[in-house]
N, C-alpha and C positions, 0 to 999 in steps of 0.2 A: 504494500500500500504506500503510495507516495502522495503527500499533500503539500502543496506549496502555497504559503500565504504571501501575497504581494501587496504592499501598501506604499503608495508614493509618499515621500516626505511632504509635509505641509509647507506651502509657501508662507512667507511672513505676511501677517495680516496687514491690509492696507487701510489707512485711516483718512478721514476727511477733516484735516485740521489746516486752518489758514496760517499764514506767517504770523499774524497778530496773536493767534492762539498759542503758537510755539514760543513767542516772546512777549508774554504779558507784562514782564518787567524788562529792565535793560539787559539782563542776562538770564540764563536758565540752565538747569541741570540736564545733561545728556550723557548717554553711554556712547563712547567713541572707541575706535581702533586706530592705532598708528599705521601709517602706510608701510607696505612691505619693505621699502628701501629706507625707512626712517633712520636706522642706526648709521648706515654709511653716509647718507645725505646730510644728516644733522651734524655728524662729526666734521664733515667737510665745510658746511656752511654756518653752523651755529644755530640754525633753526630748522624746522621741518614741517610736515603736513600730516594731518590725520583725516579720518572720515567718520561720518555718523554711522552708528550701528543700525539705526532706523533707515528704511528705504524711502522715507518721506523727503529727505534732503540728500541730494547727490553731490552737492558742491563740497570741495575740500575745505578743511579747517586749518587755519594758520596756527602753528605752534611756535611762539616767540622764544627768544634766547633764554630768558629766565626759566620758563617752563621746561625747555629742552634740558637745561642743566639739572633740574629737579628729576626729570625722567631718568637720566643717566645715573643719578645717585640712588634712586629708590626702586626703579622697575627692573625686574629680573627677566620676565618673559615679555618680549616686545610684541608678541602676537596675541596677547590676552586683551580682553576688553577692559576699559578704564572708565572712570567717571570724571566729567569735566564741567566746570562752570564756563559757559560760552557766551560771548557777546556778539552782537550782530550790528553791522553798519551798512547802510545802503549807499552805494557809490554808482552814480549814473542809474542804469536800470538793473543793476545786479546787487545781490547781498554778499557781503564779505563777513566771514566767521573767524573768530579768534578765541583761543583758549586763554582764560584769565587765571584759573586755578585747576589743579588736577589731583585726583585721588585714585588709589588702587582698588578701593572697595567702598560700598555704601556705608559701612561702619566708619571708615575714615572720614567720609563726608560729614556724618553726624558729629564726629569729634572735633572737626577742624573748620567747617564752613562758617562764614561770617554773616551772610545775608539770611534774614528770617525766612524768606520764601524758598531759599535753597534748602534750608534745614527742614522746613515743612514738607517739601517734595521728597526729600530723602527719608523722612519719617514714614510717609505713606508707602513708599516703595519697600521699606524694611518690613512694615506690617504685612504688606501684600505677600512678600517673599516667605514669611512664616507660614502662610496658609497654602501657598502654591503646591508644595509637595503632596499634601493630602488630596488635592483635586487632580493632580497630574495623572494618577492611575486611571481615573475615569476618562479623562481626555484621550489618553493613549488607547484605552480599551475601545472607546467609541470609534476612534479613527481607524484602528485595526479591523474592527468588526464591519464598519460601514464601507470602508475603502479597500478592504482586503479581498483577495480572490482565492478560492480553493480550486485548484486545477487537478482533475483526476481522470484516470482512464477506466472505462467501463470494465466491470468485473474485478476491480482492485480496491474497492472502497467499502462496500456495505458489510455490516455485521451478518452473521448467519441468519438471525431472525429477520432482518430487513430484506435479505436476499430471498428468503422464503416468501415474504409478502410480495416482492416484485414478481417472482415467478407465478404466484397465484393471480396477480393482476394481469399479467400478460396472457395467461390462459383465458381469463374472463373476457378479454377483448379479442380473442381468437388467435393470439400469439402470432401476429403478422411478422413477416421477414423484414419488412421495412415500411416506412410511411409515418404519417403524423401521429397516429395512435400509439405506435411503438415509442416514438421519440418523446411524446408528452408523458407517457406512463413512466418511462425511465427517469425523465427530468424531475417530475414531482416526487417520485420515491427518493431520489438522491437528495432533493431539497429537504424532505422530512428528516433524513438521516443527518444531513449537515447541521440542522438546528439541534438535533439530539447531541451531536458531538460538541457543539458550542456549549450547551448546557452542562454536559458532563465535564468538559474542560474547566468550567468555572464552579465545579463541585456542587451543582444543583441536583436535587432529586428529580428523577425522570421516570415517568410511567408511559409506555407506548400502548395506547388503546387499540391500535391496529393489530397487535399481537393476538388479541382475543376476538376482535370484531372489526373486520375490514370496512364495515359500513358505519363505524362509530361517528357521531356528529363532530367530535373533535379528535385530533390526532394524538395529542399528548397531554399529560398533566405535568407541568414543570414547576417545581417549588410550590405546589399547592394550587396552581392556576391552570385551568383548562385552556388549551391552545389549539387553534386550527392553523396549520401551516399552509400558506398559499404561495404559488410560484407564478412568475411570468416567464415566458419562453421566448428567447431571442435566437434567431438563426441568421447567420450572415450579416447583411446590412440592417436587418430588422432587430432593433433593440427593444426588449420588453419594458414597458412602463406601466401599462394599465392592467390591474388585476381584474379577473373575470367575475368575481362575486363580491357581495358586500356583507357586512355584519348586520345582524338583526338588532343591534344595540346592546347586546349582552356578550356576544362572541368576541374573543380576543384573537387577533390575527398576528402571525409573524410572516413577513413577506420575504421571499427569496427570489433573486434574479438568476436565471440560468441562461447560458449562451453557448452556442457552438457555431463553428464556421459553416458547417453543412448539416443538413438533416441526417440524423442517425449517426453522426460522427462519434467515434469512441471517446474523444477528449472533450470534456464539458467543463465550463467555468461556472462557479457558483459564488454569489455574494449575498449577504443578508442586508435587506433594506431596513429592518428594525421591527418594532412592535406597534400595533394599532389597537388601542383599547378605547372605545367610545366613552367609557366612564371617566376617562381623564378630562373630558370636556364638560363634565357635569355642572361645575360651579363657575364656569368662565362666562362672563357677561359680554360676549362678543358674538356677532352673527357671522356665519359662513354663507355668503350669498351665492356662490357658484360651486365650490368644491364641498358639497354638503356631506354630512356624516352618513346618510342613508343611501349613498350612491357608491358605485364601484370605486375603490380607492386607487390612487396612483402613488408614486414613490414618496410624495411629500406628506402623505398621511402617516408615515411610519417614523418612529422616533427611537430614542436610545434604549437598547436592551439593558445596558448597565444600570440606567436610572430605574428601570422597571423591575429588574430581578435582583440586582446586587447592591444598590445604594438607595435606601429610602431617602428621598430628597428633603432633608431637614433644612429649613432656611437658616442661614448663619450670616448675620449682619456684622459689619465692622465699620468703625468710624474712619473713613479714608477721605482725605481732602483731594478732590478731583483736580488734576492739573495735567498739563501736556507731558511732563516728565514721566508720570505714572502711566499714562495711556500708552506712550511710546514703548516703555519697558514691557508692559503687558502684551502689546502687539508683537513685539520682537519674540516673545516666548509663545506666541499664538495662544494667549491666555486671557484675552478680553472677555470671553464668556465667564471665566472665573471671577474677574473683576466685577462683572455685572451681578453675579450671584452674591458677592460680598457687599454690594451697595446697600445703604439704608434707603428707605422710601423717599427721604428728602433729597438724596443724592442722585437717584436714578434719572430723574428728568434732566438735571444739569448735564449728566454724562451723555444722555441720548441726544441732546441738542448739540453737543460737540461732534457727534458721530453722524447725524442725519441732516441733510440739507433742507432748505425751506420747501422745495416742491414735494418732498416726501414726508413732511411733518405729520401727516395723518397717521403715519406708522407709530408715532410716539405713544399715543394713548393705547394702541394695540399691544405694544411691548410692555407698557406699564401694567396693563391688566394681567398679562401672562406672568409678569414678574411678581405681582401682588399675590397671585394664586400659586406661585412656585411651579409654573408650567412653561418656562421659556423653551423647553425642548419641542413644544408644539409650534414654534415660530415658523418653520418652513411651510407648514400647512396654511397658516394665516397670511403669510407673505405671498404665497402663490395666489390665494383667493383675492388678496388686495390688488395684485398686479392685474388680474383679469378684470376686476371691478373698475379700476381706474381706466383701463383701456376701453371697456364698453361705454364708460361715461365720457370718453374722448378727452381725458385729462392727461397731459404730458408729464411723465415722470422724469426725475433725474436718474436715468437707468445706470449711469456710471456709479453713482452713490449707492444704489441698491446692490450692485455687484460688489462694492466694497463691504457692504453689511453681511454678505454671505460668510459665515464663520465668525462674525464678531459677536452675535447675540447668543448663539448656541452652536454646537458642532453640527455641520451640515455636510452630508455625504456628497461625493462627486456626482452621483446620479441625481440627487436633489438639486445640486447647483446647475447641472446641465438642463434640467427640466425648467427651473426658474429663468435661466438665461434664454431659453426658447420662448417663454412667455414675454420676456422683455423685448424680444424682437418685434412682437406685434405692436407694442407701445411705441417703439422707435420708428415704426413704419407709418404711424398715423398721419404725419405731416406730408408723406409722399403720396398718399392715396388720392386717386382721381376716379370719378365715375367713368367706366369704360365707354358708355354711350354719350356722355356729355362731359368732355374733358375739362370744362371750366368749373365743374362742381368739385369742391374740396370736401374733406371729411367734415368740416364745420357745417356744410350745407346738407349732409346726408345723415340718414339714420343708421343704426347698427343692428345687426342680426347675429345671434350667437346660438350654436347648437353643438351637441356632443355626439360622438359615435362610440359604440361599444368597443371598437377596435383601436381607439387611440385615447391617450390621456389628455392631449391638448385639444382645446375646442376649435371649431371652425368659425371664423369671424368674417362677416361680409358687410360691406358698405351698401346701404339701400338708397337707390336713386330717389331724389326728391321729386322728380317729374313723373316717374312710373315705379311704384314700390315693388313691382314684379321683377324689376331689373336689379340684380345684386352683384357687386364686384367683390370677389373673394380676395382678402389680403392676408389671411393667416389660416393655415390648415396643416394637414399632414398628408403624406403619400400613402395611398392604400397599398402600394407595392412594397415599399421599404419601411413604412411607418416613420420616416424622417420628417422633421418639422419643416414646413415650407412658408416662405415669407415674400410678400410683394416688394418689388423694387421699382417697377415701372409698368406702364400699360402693355408693354411687349410681353409681359408674363401672363396675360389674360387670354383665355380661349377666343379664337376668332369666329366661332359660331355666333349667329346673330343674337340669341337670347340666353346664352349659357353663363358666361361670366366666371367660370371656374379658373383656378390658378394652375398654370402649367409648370412642369419641371422636366428636366432632361434625365433620362435613365439609360445607363449603358447595359444593354441586353447581350447575353452571351451569343445569341443566334442572330439578332436583328441589328446589332450595333447600337449607335447612339440614336435614341428615339425620344419623342415627347409624350408625356402622359399627363392627363388631367384628373378630375375626380372620377371615381369608379363608374358613375352613371353617365358620364359625358358621351354624347353620340359620335364624337369624332376622335377623342383621345382616351376614352374610358376602358374599363376592364374587358368588355365584350369585344371592342375593337382590337385590343392587345391580343386576346386569345385567337381572334381571326387572323391577325398577322402571323402568329406563331404557326397556325395550321397551314397557312398558304406560303409560309417562309417569305413573306413579302410585307414590307413597310409601305403602305399604299398611298402615302401623300408626301409632299415635300414642303419645306418652309416651316 
């Protein structure tokens, strides 16, 4: 049995802080690193350069002669990060940065700093660092679970009991040699066992209901909780996002994504999306307008297994003075979600105003409500719903800022981030949209129509002509062939049939080459046409 867990390292969190935020006073406290050539350059010139550890400022920092001498006297490891009081001066259109004082550790800052605001910043950082280790295990577990892949080869993974269940299931479907039923049955059986392995790895008690009843309403009891394991199946370019069934309000789901390059391929990738328990929403005073609880869930409905099974989320507050130094330090450690958890209710709004730009301020009360109910892990679900709502209401978002927020409020998996970025494409497209039949009509003149398909997690959004409401220009949808998200760029992307208005996309077919496809029911570029082209080995139109 060979299992490989692959998890990409997290990129440093990106913050939305202005220069005025960074320098509320004449100087501020920053983490810095000396340039690689500092020892040789400084010995030759008597001064040197450093860089900010944060990715927010990329300009070099000047290290004057006096500080350079101090470094040579006290610093042993020139590659380690240091703490510095840095001043900033604007010359022409550029900012110039200079180190005024330098320390090897935050404890040294507390002992030796002169400015009260530098001491205050160092105090908050020190308090935060005392709590960080106890939360790091949760962050690492969430990241490894949500972003990790289990890659296995068929017949090398299941326990004897699960293998017996798989064989019984294959007999029940007629034990086909190949095809969708075979693939799907193997995929969901392996998904169940993958969850079982995760639970046992974390020393949770596990009871497999399928051992005694293959038709049991739930698959497992894990740590006293009845669980139904659901899987999405991706093959080739099709990436599974939409789960096929929804909970009745009491059922707890664990979602698993499966993917292979080809149907019935021996090597399958598995990743756990998380847990979805509708009872977690019970006391939250927020409406879900589009991604409702009683509909088939997508990846954003799922949240931390660690929170649910391993760590009862007890609210722990700490008096921390919010400042740019603390925020940058937490972002560098990818620990802003920990900082948010440690906030007091009086601090959280101030922190969020530092993170969220004006066009997105409607997110602040949403996050505060989740924070007050200790449910910030549900943020991806509410964020996705918010993006859809604002797009339908034709409200332009600061989408760059929302992308910055991914990972700042709670741990968000790569699959969730991809889903939310897809939704942001629709909002980015609003200002480009024109009525296909009346090019002078902009989105401001038109209505909006939104609907969902059982086969895709992203909605289809169409602009409704103000002259004739039967005419609808699709500007955001998905491909019925690959399930990829499609977004309008110009009227050239719209079907040329007189009354259709569907969004076209190019598809590279193994037999036909590069072709155009539209919505599945399109009379010129749809599914029936595609099947006809395959039968006749002919792509019947040009242009």
